[in-house]
C-alpha positions in Angstrom: 23.7 51.7 -9.7 22.6 48.0 -10.5 24.3 45.4 -8.6 24.3 41.4 -8.1 25.8 39.9 -4.9 26.9 36.7 -4.5 28.0 35.0 -1.1 30.3 32.1 -0.7 31.9 33.4 -3.8 35.5 32.0 -3.7 34.2 28.1 -3.6 31.5 25.3 -4.4 28.0 26.6 -5.4 28.8 30.5 -5.2 31.9 30.0 -7.6 29.2 28.5 -10.4 27.2 31.2 -9.6 29.4 34.0 -10.7 30.4 32.4 -13.5 26.7 31.2 -14.6 26.2 35.3 -13.5 28.6 36.1 -16.4 27.6 33.8 -18.9 24.0 35.3 -18.4 25.2 39.0 -19.5 22.7 40.3 -16.7 23.1 44.6 -17.2 25.0 44.7 -13.7 27.5 48.1 -13.0 29.3 45.7 -10.3 29.2 41.9 -9.0 30.1 42.0 -5.2 31.5 38.9 -4.9 31.5 37.7 -1.0 33.6 35.2 1.0 36.5 34.9 3.5 39.0 33.7 1.2 40.0 37.1 0.0 42.8 35.6 -2.4 40.3 33.4 -4.4 38.1 36.4 -4.3 40.9 38.4 -6.6 40.9 36.4 -9.3 37.6 37.1 -10.9 38.4 40.5 -11.9 41.4 38.7 -14.3 38.9 36.2 -15.3 36.4 38.6 -16.3 37.9 41.7 -17.5 34.5 43.4 -18.8 33.2 43.2 -15.7 33.6 45.3 -12.7 33.5 43.0 -9.3 33.7 44.2 -5.7 36.0 42.2 -3.9 34.5 41.8 -0.2 36.4 39.4 2.4 33.4 39.3 4.8 33.0 36.5 7.5 29.3 36.3 7.7 29.3 34.7 11.0 31.2 37.8 12.5 29.2 40.6 13.6 31.4 43.3 12.8 31.9 42.0 8.9 27.5 41.9 8.9 28.3 45.8 10.3 31.2 46.3 7.3 28.2 45.3 4.5 26.0 47.3 6.2 27.8 50.3 5.7 28.9 50.1 2.2 25.3 49.5 1.5 24.3 52.7 3.1 27.1 54.6 1.3 26.8 52.8 -1.6 22.5 52.9 -2.2 22.7 50.2 -4.7 19.9 48.8 -6.4 19.8 44.9 -6.3 18.8 42.7 -9.7 20.2 39.5 -8.1 21.3 38.3 -4.8 22.6 34.4 -4.5 23.5 33.3 -0.7 25.7 30.2 -1.1 27.8 30.9 2.3 27.1 27.6 4.8 28.7 24.4 5.8 28.0 21.5 7.5 29.6 18.9 9.4 28.2 14.8 9.5 28.9 13.0 12.6 26.8 12.1 15.9 25.9 15.0 18.0 28.1 14.1 20.9 31.0 13.8 18.4 31.0 17.1 17.4 31.8 20.3 19.3 29.6 22.7 20.8 31.4 25.2 19.0 31.2 23.9 15.5 27.5 23.3 16.1 27.0 26.6 17.2 28.8 27.9 14.2 26.4 25.7 11.7 23.4 27.6 12.9 25.3 30.9 12.9 26.5 30.5 9.4 23.4 28.8 8.0 20.5 30.3 9.9 21.7 33.5 11.1 23.5 35.0 8.3 20.6 34.6 6.2 18.4 36.4 8.7 20.7 39.1 8.9 21.7 39.3 5.3 18.2 39.0 4.0 17.2 42.0 5.8 19.8 44.0 5.3 19.5 43.7 1.5 15.7 43.8 1.2 15.2 47.6 1.2 17.7 47.7 -1.4 16.2 44.9 -4.0 14.5 45.8 -7.2 10.8 45.2 -8.5 11.0 41.8 -8.9 14.8 41.4 -8.2 16.0 38.1 -7.9 16.9 36.4 -4.4 18.1 32.3 -4.4 18.9 30.4 -1.7 21.0 27.7 -1.1 18.8 25.4 1.1 19.4 21.9 0.9 17.4 18.3 0.2 18.5 18.0 3.7 15.4 20.3 4.6 12.8 17.5 3.7 13.3 15.4 6.9 15.4 15.3 10.0 19.1 13.4 9.5 20.7 11.2 12.3 24.1 12.1 11.3 23.5 15.0 9.7 21.0 16.6 12.1 22.3 20.4 13.1 22.8 20.9 9.3 19.3 19.3 8.3 17.5 21.5 11.1 19.8 24.4 9.8 18.6 24.0 6.5 14.9 23.3 7.0 15.0 26.5 8.9 16.3 28.3 5.7 13.4 26.7 3.4 10.8 27.7 5.6 12.4 31.3 5.7 12.3 31.9 2.0 9.1 30.3 1.6 7.7 32.6 4.0 9.7 35.6 2.5 8.7 35.0 -1.2 5.1 35.7 -0.3 5.4 38.7 1.4 7.6 40.6 -1.4 7.1 41.5 -5.2 10.6 39.6 -5.6 11.3 36.4 -7.5 12.9 34.2 -4.2 14.0 30.5 -4.6 15.4 28.3 -2.2 18.0 25.6 -3.8 17.3 22.2 -2.3 19.6 19.5 -3.9 20.6 16.0 -2.6 24.5 15.6 -2.3 26.6 17.7 -4.9 30.3 17.5 -6.0 31.9 20.0 -4.3 34.3 20.9 -1.4 31.8 21.0 1.1 32.5 17.2 1.9 36.2 18.3 2.4 35.1 19.8 5.8 32.0 17.9 6.4 33.4 14.5 6.2 36.1 15.1 8.9 34.0 13.1 11.3 32.7 10.2 9.2 32.2 8.4 5.7 29.3 9.5 3.4 26.4 7.5 3.4 26.0 5.0 0.2 22.9 6.5 -0.7 24.5 9.8 -0.9 27.0 8.8 -3.6 24.0 7.1 -5.3 22.3 10.8 -6.0 25.7 13.0 -6.2 25.0 15.8 -9.0 27.4 18.0 -10.8 27.1 21.8 -9.3 26.5 23.3 -13.0 23.6 21.1 -13.5 22.1 22.5 -10.0 22.6 25.8 -10.3 21.2 25.9 -14.3 18.2 24.3 -13.1 17.8 26.8 -9.8 18.5 29.7 -12.3 15.6 28.3 -14.3 13.4 28.1 -11.6 14.0 31.2 -10.2 13.4 33.3 -13.5 9.8 31.0 -13.8 9.3 32.3 -9.9 9.2 29.2 -8.3 10.3 28.8 -4.4 11.9 25.5 -4.4 14.2 24.2 -6.8 14.8 20.1 -6.9 17.5 18.9 -9.1 17.1 15.1 -10.0 14.6 12.5 -10.5 15.9 10.7 -7.5 16.0 14.0 -5.0 12.4 15.1 -6.9 11.0 11.8 -5.6 12.2 12.1 -2.2 10.8 15.5 -1.9 7.4 14.1 -2.8 7.5 11.2 -0.6 8.4 12.9 2.7 5.1 14.9 2.0 3.3 11.6 2.2 4.8 9.5 4.5 5.8 9.9 8.1 9.3 10.8 8.8 9.6 7.5 11.1 10.1 5.3 8.3 13.0 6.9 6.9 14.6 7.9 9.8 15.0 4.2 10.3 16.5 3.6 6.9 18.9 6.7 7.4 19.8 6.0 11.1 20.6 2.6 10.3 24.5 1.6 10.1 
C-alpha cells in the first residue's frame, strides 16, 4: 500500500500541503493526516471524496501517541511515498518571560518529534521517496526574543541535511521567513510581531509550491523570497554578532 503522511495537517502549512498533494494527483492508496484536532482532520474526506484518508488525531509530544503510530505502521507495513512534517510551534518573548514548560514543549514538538517520527518512518520509505520538513529562516542565526524556537529550527535544519546525505531519498528542509498562518496566534501571546518580520510576510501557498518543486529537484534546503534568500546568503558570510545587534534592538 502506497501512502503519504502529513503531520500538522489540521491547519497552517500542513493544511496547505494536503491540498497541494491532492492537486498533484500522486498515486497514493491513502493519505495519513496527523494532528491533535480530530474535528478538523475529519473534514478532509468530505472535501476530497476520491481520496482515502486515514484520520490520526495524535499529539506527537506524547509518547503514547508516538507508540500508537508505531503500532499502526507495524500492522499496516506501508510503502511511504511522501512524508511532510509540519507539526511545530513557537512563542515569541524573552526567555525569562516564557514558562519552562512552554520552552520544553517547543523543544519536544519541534525537535524530538522530528527525530522520533523520522526514525519510525524511515524503514517504510520507498526508494527515492520524498520527505519535506518545515524548518524556518530562524534556523540561520540566533534570534533574541525567539531564542528557543530559532534554536529548535537550527536543530531541524542540521538534522535534515545530515539525513539527506545518509539515505537514497529526496529530503528537503523548508526555511521560510514569516508566513501568514495561524502560527502567530500562539507565537504572539508574549510580544508584538517585529517590523522586519512583517516586511517579509509570505503567502503559505507560494512557500509550499516552491518547497514541493525544490524537493522534486532533490534540493536539501528550500528558501522562498528574495529577502530571505539574501538573508540566508549574508548569514553565511557575516558574523552573527552583527545581526544580533539589529534583532535585539528595542
